[in-house]
C-alpha positions in Angstrom: -12.7 -10.2 -8.9 -14.5 -12.9 -11.0 -14.7 -9.4 -13.3 -11.0 -9.8 -13.6 -11.1 -13.4 -14.7 -13.9 -12.6 -17.3 -11.6 -9.7 -18.3 -8.7 -12.2 -19.2 -10.7 -14.5 -21.2 -11.9 -11.8 -23.2 -8.3 -10.4 -23.8 -7.8 -14.1 -25.7 -9.8 -13.3 -28.1 -9.1 -9.5 -28.2 -5.6 -10.0 -28.9 -6.1 -12.7 -31.8 -8.6 -10.1 -33.4 -5.7 -7.2 -32.7 -3.1 -9.5 -34.3 -5.3 -9.2 -37.7 -5.4 -5.8 -37.4 -3.1 -3.2 -38.8 -2.0 0.0 -37.6 -2.8 3.0 -39.7 -0.8 6.3 -39.9 -3.2 8.1 -37.7 -2.7 5.8 -35.0 -1.8 7.1 -31.6 -0.2 5.1 -28.7 0.0 6.7 -25.5 0.5 6.2 -22.0 -2.2 6.3 -19.1 -1.6 6.9 -15.7 -4.5 6.4 -13.1 -4.4 8.2 -9.8 -4.3 6.3 -6.6 -7.4 4.7 -5.1 -8.7 4.3 -1.6 -8.1 0.3 -1.9 -4.9 -1.2 -0.7 -4.0 -2.2 -3.9 -4.5 1.2 -5.5 -2.4 3.1 -3.3 0.2 3.6 -5.9 -1.5 4.2 -8.8 -1.5 2.3 -12.2 -0.1 3.1 -15.6 -1.1 1.2 -18.9 -0.9 1.6 -22.7 -3.3 2.8 -24.9 -3.9 1.8 -28.7 -5.9 4.2 -30.4 -6.4 3.9 -34.2 -10.1 5.4 -34.9 -9.5 4.1 -39.0 -8.7 0.9 -38.0 -11.6 0.9 -35.2 -8.9 0.1 -32.6 -9.0 1.9 -28.9 -8.0 -0.6 -26.5 -5.9 -0.7 -23.4 -2.6 -3.0 -22.8 -3.4 -3.5 -19.0 -0.4 -5.2 -16.8 -2.1 -4.9 -13.5 -4.6 -7.9 -14.3 -4.6 -10.2 -11.2 -7.6 -12.6 -9.4 -8.5 -12.9 -6.0 -9.9 -16.5 -6.8 -6.7 -17.8 -8.1 -5.6 -20.9 -6.1 -4.1 -19.8 -2.6 -4.2 -16.5 -3.5 -4.1 -14.9 0.2 -1.0 -17.2 1.0 0.8 -16.6 -2.2 0.2 -12.6 -2.0 1.7 -13.0 1.7 4.4 -14.9 0.7 5.3 -12.6 -2.4 4.4 -14.8 -5.0 1.8 -13.1 -6.7 1.0 -13.4 -10.5 -0.1 -10.8 -12.7 -1.1 -10.9 -16.4 -1.5 -8.5 -19.3 -4.8 -8.5 -20.4 -6.6 -6.2 -22.7 -9.7 -3.9 -22.3 -11.8 -1.6 -24.2 -11.0 2.3 -23.5 -14.5 3.1 -22.5 -14.6 0.2 -20.1 -11.3 1.1 -18.9 -12.1 4.7 -18.2 -15.6 4.1 -16.6 -14.0 1.8 -14.4 -11.7 4.9 -12.7 -14.5 7.2 -13.0 -16.7 4.7 -10.5 -13.7 4.7 -8.3 -13.4 8.4 -8.5 -9.7 8.2 -9.7 -8.4 10.5 -12.1 -7.1 9.3 -15.6 -4.4 11.2 -17.4 -2.9 10.7 -21.1 0.6 11.2 -22.4 0.5 10.4 -26.5 4.1 8.9 -27.5 5.8 11.4 -29.7 7.2 8.4 -32.2 7.6 7.4 -35.7 5.2 4.9 -37.5 7.9 2.2 -37.4 8.4 2.8 -33.7 4.5 2.6 -33.1 4.4 -0.8 -35.1 7.3 -2.2 -33.3 5.8 -1.5 -29.9 2.2 -2.7 -30.9 3.9 -5.9 -32.1 5.8 -6.0 -29.0 2.6 -6.0 -27.1 1.1 -8.1 -28.8 3.6 -10.8 -28.3 3.8 -10.1 -24.5 0.0 -10.6 -24.8 0.3 -14.3 -25.6 -0.7 -16.8 -23.3 2.4 -18.2 -22.9 3.9 -14.9 -22.2 1.2 -12.7 -20.5 1.6 -13.9 -17.0 4.8 -12.9 -14.6 5.6 -12.7 -11.1 5.0 -9.4 -9.7 7.7 -7.4 -7.8 6.8 -4.2 -6.3 9.9 -2.2 -6.7 11.3 -4.0 -10.1 8.6 -5.7 -12.2 5.1 -4.2 -12.0 2.7 -2.5 -14.1 4.7 0.6 -14.2 8.1 -0.6 -15.0 6.8 -3.1 -17.6 5.6 -0.4 -19.6 8.8 2.0 -19.1 10.7 -1.0 -20.6 8.3 -1.3 -23.6 8.5 2.3 -24.1 12.6 2.0 -24.0 12.6 -0.8 -26.2 10.6 0.6 -29.0 13.0 3.3 -29.7 15.9 1.3 -29.3 17.0 2.3 -25.9 17.6 5.8 -27.2 15.6 7.5 -24.7 17.1 10.2 -22.4 15.5 11.4 -19.2 15.8 15.0 -17.6 17.6 13.9 -14.5 18.4 17.7 -13.1 15.7 17.9 -10.8 16.0 14.3 -9.4 16.2 14.4 -5.7 17.8 11.7 -3.4 14.7 9.6 -1.8 14.6 5.9 -0.7 11.9 3.3 -1.4 10.6 4.0 2.1 10.1 7.9 1.2 8.6 7.3 -1.9 6.0 5.0 -0.3 5.2 7.3 2.2 4.0 9.8 -0.3 1.4 7.1 -1.6 0.4 5.5 1.7 -2.5 7.4 3.6 -1.1 8.9 6.5 -3.8 8.0 9.0 -5.1 4.6 7.8 -4.5 1.4 9.8 -3.5 -0.1 6.4 -0.9 2.6 6.1 0.5 2.0 9.5 0.8 -1.9 8.9 2.6 -1.2 5.5 4.8 0.8 7.0 5.6 -0.8 10.0 6.1 -3.8 7.8 9.0 -2.6 5.5 12.3 -3.6 6.6 15.9 -2.5 5.6 15.7 -2.9 2.1 13.5 0.1 1.8 15.8 2.4 3.0 17.6 2.1 -0.1 18.3 5.4 -1.9 16.8 4.9 -5.2 18.1 5.6 -8.7 16.3 7.8 -11.1 15.2 4.7 -13.1 14.2 3.0 -9.9 11.8 5.4 -8.7 9.3 4.5 -11.9 8.1 1.6 -10.2 5.6 4.6 -9.3 3.2 5.4 -11.8 3.3 9.0 -10.9 6.9 9.4 -11.3 6.9 7.2 -14.7 4.6 9.8 -15.8 6.7 12.7 -14.7 9.9 10.8 -16.1 8.3 10.7 -19.6 7.2 14.3 -19.6 10.8 15.1 -19.6 12.1 12.5 -21.5 13.9 12.9 -25.1 14.5 10.4 -27.9 18.1 11.3 -29.3 19.0 10.3 -33.0 21.9 11.4 -34.6 22.7 13.8 -32.3 19.1 15.5 -32.2 16.4 15.1 -29.7 12.7 15.1 -29.5 10.2 15.1 -27.0 9.2 11.5 -26.2 5.5 12.5 -25.3 3.3 15.2 -26.0 1.8 17.3 -23.2 -0.5 15.6 -20.9 -4.1 15.9 -21.0 -6.8 14.7 -18.6 -9.0 12.4 -19.4 -10.8 12.4 -16.1 -10.4 14.8 -13.3 -11.3 13.6 -9.6 -12.3 16.3 -7.5 -10.3 15.6 -4.2 -12.4 14.5 -1.3 -11.7 16.0 1.8 -10.6 13.8 4.9 -12.5 14.9 8.3 -10.9 14.0 11.8 -11.2 10.4 12.4 -10.8 9.4 16.0 -10.1 5.7 15.1 -6.8 6.7 13.3 -3.8 5.3 14.5 -2.0 8.4 15.9 -5.0 8.8 18.2 -5.5 5.1 19.1 -1.8 4.5 20.0 -1.4 7.7 21.8 -4.7 7.4 23.8 -3.7 3.5 24.5 -0.4 4.6 26.0 -2.0 7.4 28.2 -4.5 4.3 29.6 -1.7 2.1 30.2 0.2 4.7 31.9 -2.7 5.6 34.0 -3.6 1.8 34.9 0.2 1.3 35.7 0.0 4.3 38.0 -2.9 2.5 39.7 -1.4 -0.3 39.8 1.8 0.8 41.8 -0.4 2.4 44.4 -2.5 -0.8 44.8 0.9 -2.9 44.9 -0.9 -5.5 42.7 0.0 -6.2 39.2 -2.8 -6.5 36.4 -1.9 -9.6 34.7 -4.6 -9.1 32.1 -3.3 -5.9 30.9 0.2 -7.7 30.5 -1.6 -10.2 28.7 -3.2 -8.1 26.1 -0.4 -6.1 25.5 2.4 -8.8 25.3 -0.3 -11.1 23.3 -0.6 -8.3 20.8 3.0 -7.7 20.5 3.8 -11.3 19.8 1.3 -11.8 17.0 2.8 -9.0 15.5 6.1 -10.3 15.9 5.0 -13.4 14.2 3.6 -11.6 11.3 6.4 -9.7 11.1 9.0 -12.8 11.2 7.0 -14.8 8.6 7.4 -11.3 6.2 11.1 -11.0 7.2 12.3 -14.4 6.9 10.0 -16.7 4.9 8.3 -14.4 2.3 10.1 -13.2 -0.9 8.7 -9.6 -0.9 11.3 -7.0 -1.8 10.2 -4.8 0.7 9.8 -6.8 4.0 13.3 -8.3 4.5 15.5 -7.6 7.6 12.8 -5.6 9.5 14.4 -4.1 12.8 10.9 -4.0 14.1 11.5 -7.3 15.4 13.8 -5.8 18.3 10.3 -4.6 20.0 8.0 -7.1 18.5 9.5 -10.2 19.5 7.5 -13.3 18.7 8.4 -14.7 22.1 6.0 -12.0 23.6 3.3 -14.6 22.7 4.9 -17.4 24.8 5.6 -14.9 27.8 1.8 -13.9 27.7 0.4 -17.2 27.8 3.0 -18.1 30.6 1.5 -15.2 32.7 -1.7 -17.2 33.4 -0.3 -19.6 35.6 0.4 -18.0 38.6 3.4 -20.6 39.3 5.2 -19.6 36.5 5.3 -16.0 37.0 8.3 -15.6 39.3 10.2 -17.4 36.7 9.4 -14.6 34.4 11.1 -11.4 35.8 14.3 -12.3 33.9 12.3 -12.1 30.7 10.7 -8.6 31.8 14.3 -7.2 32.3 15.5 -8.5 29.0 12.4 -6.8 27.1 13.2 -3.6 29.1 16.7 -3.5 28.4 16.2 -4.4 24.9 13.6 -1.7 24.4 15.7 0.7 26.0 18.6 0.1 23.6 16.6 0.1 20.8 15.3 3.5 21.5 18.6 5.0 22.4 20.4 3.7 19.1 17.1 4.3 16.6 18.9 7.4 14.8 21.8 5.2 14.1 20.0 2.3 12.9 20.0 1.6 9.1 16.3 1.5 9.2 14.0 4.3 9.3 10.7 3.7 12.1 7.5 5.1 12.1 7.2 7.6 14.8 4.2 5.5 16.4 6.7 3.1 17.6 8.0 5.5 20.2 4.5 5.5 22.2 4.6 1.7 21.9 8.0 0.9 23.3 6.9 3.3 26.1 4.0 1.0 26.9 6.4 -1.9 26.6 8.9 -0.3 29.1 5.9 0.5 31.5 4.9 -2.9 31.8 8.6 -4.4 32.2 11.2 -1.3 33.2 10.0 -2.0 36.8 11.8 -5.4 36.9 15.0 -3.9 35.4 15.2 -0.4 37.0 13.8 -0.5 40.6 16.4 -3.0 41.7 19.1 -0.9 40.6 17.7 2.0 42.6 17.5 -0.1 45.6 21.1 -1.0 45.2 21.9 2.6 45.1 19.8 3.6 47.9 
């Protein structure tokens, strides 16, 4: 990631040269849309603006998606949702080569705007690229590389951009994210578990453009309306680099395989335990320790992070941070008889959660069900068996 730091330094000299340059009438400004990648930060794709003026020797990309892992306290700030991104410049050949290397398709839509509008957009980008303006606080839904490009486009035509909303569908942020996040990856599973109630907000047409793919589609149908007449905002898209899809084979370590296999193993061990009439404390320790650690992380993301997507996460109903304390108390034989109430409470909470899932204001990943069944296998006996004994 030091390359990104060098890129930012290079941008300072690049933008100073661009300030002295003049766009010719042949200059073209275009939207670049890059397909998603394999790294977690590239799951959602990327948007950038290209300034191409062969007559003036200009072919640069204005890139709002630059950040550095080398910045102070990056990991902590990233988890807290306090990541700063910046606008940096890059020569077009270097930009396209980086996406070819990452095997990510790149599409271009040339803006169909007037010379004054081109100049207005160019000057706005240069102003935004100044050292005092170039850094911004990243917000995944409301302020990212895609929304910043959209805002610049709307400004350059004096907000006379009208979109074709005829095919717009009612989709939540969660449904939009599901389209981008790999289905059977642990990163994808973790992201989906971490998303809270705010992600079930139904998006407007404009809000969908936080995703580069939706920005590209929206611009394809947009028109600039002046004096009652409209013209297409962009020309038909062209493919600058077409990355052929790579087929994904069967992965025995994918979340659906591992979680369901774990449930079957716990089911088998619990049956053996009942037959032997001896509780496997080590199994409870592993399960509740894992749940407690997950609960701590979700609690931090929910209550202490400023991330837009992780607030008010109802997965904390089954992933209680107190499971961590319970796990360690189990290691002391003298404490175990005093913990029956906690197992009853846990079982009752999980049962109510499973029954009420369809009615809660949050959508849950389907793998939550086998995880909750694992919790019930290790706790429900303290709740159900006493009831059965009373009935008998």
